[in-house]
C-alpha positions in Angstrom: -14.1 38.8 114.3 -11.0 40.3 112.7 -8.8 37.6 114.2 -11.0 34.9 112.6 -10.8 36.5 109.1 -7.1 36.9 109.5 -6.6 33.3 110.5 -8.8 32.1 107.7 -6.9 34.2 105.1 -3.6 32.8 106.5 -4.9 29.3 106.2 -5.9 29.9 102.6 -2.5 31.5 101.7 -0.6 28.6 103.3 -2.6 26.0 101.4 -1.5 27.4 98.1 -4.8 28.8 97.0 -4.3 32.3 98.1 -1.7 33.3 95.5 -3.8 32.3 92.5 -1.0 30.1 91.1 1.5 33.0 90.7 3.6 32.0 93.7 3.8 28.3 92.9 5.9 28.8 89.7 3.1 28.1 87.2 2.0 31.7 86.6 4.7 32.6 84.1 4.1 29.3 82.2 0.4 29.8 82.0 0.9 33.4 80.8 3.1 32.2 78.0 0.6 29.5 77.0 -2.2 32.1 76.9 -0.2 34.5 74.7 0.8 31.6 72.4 -2.8 30.5 72.1 -4.1 33.9 71.2 -1.3 34.5 68.7 -2.2 31.2 67.0 -5.9 32.1 66.9 -5.1 35.5 65.3 -2.6 33.9 62.9 -5.3 31.4 61.8 -7.9 34.0 61.0 -5.4 36.3 59.2 -4.1 33.3 57.1 -7.7 32.2 56.3 -8.9 35.6 55.3 -6.0 36.3 52.9 -7.2 33.9 50.3 -10.8 35.2 50.3 -12.1 36.9 47.2 -9.5 35.5 44.9 -10.4 33.0 42.2 -7.3 31.1 41.2 -8.8 29.9 37.9 -9.0 33.5 36.7 -5.8 35.4 35.7 -4.7 38.6 37.2 -6.2 41.8 35.8 -3.0 42.8 33.8 -2.3 39.2 32.8 -3.8 39.5 29.3 -1.9 42.8 28.6 1.3 41.1 29.5 0.5 38.1 27.3 -0.4 40.3 24.3 2.9 42.3 24.8 4.9 39.0 24.8 3.1 37.9 21.6 3.8 41.2 19.9 7.4 41.0 20.9 7.8 37.5 19.5 6.1 38.6 16.3 8.5 41.6 16.0 11.5 39.3 16.6 10.3 36.9 14.0 9.8 34.0 16.3 6.2 33.5 15.1 4.5 34.4 11.9 1.4 36.7 11.6 -1.0 33.8 11.3 0.3 32.1 14.5 0.2 35.5 16.2 -3.5 36.0 15.3 -4.3 32.4 16.4 -2.6 32.8 19.8 -4.2 36.2 20.3 -7.6 34.8 19.6 -6.9 32.0 22.0 -6.1 34.5 24.8 -9.5 36.1 24.5 
């Protein structure tokens, strides 16, 4: 019985099926393909989730404060007059 099992396992090993593709030279290649595939899947989900929750049509939270500061600076320099400052300030809101 043991001789039969031993001869059967030798026949399988010699046919190329006993090494599960590691001995035939394809094992390292398939390992690289698998790692590359999972890296691409993870990258896709990370890239897809980064844009979630952001509405590009709405400005950033501090955007209005920065705009008001620029307008006040331009008024202080004399680039715009007070009437234009008020018009632009009203347009921001």
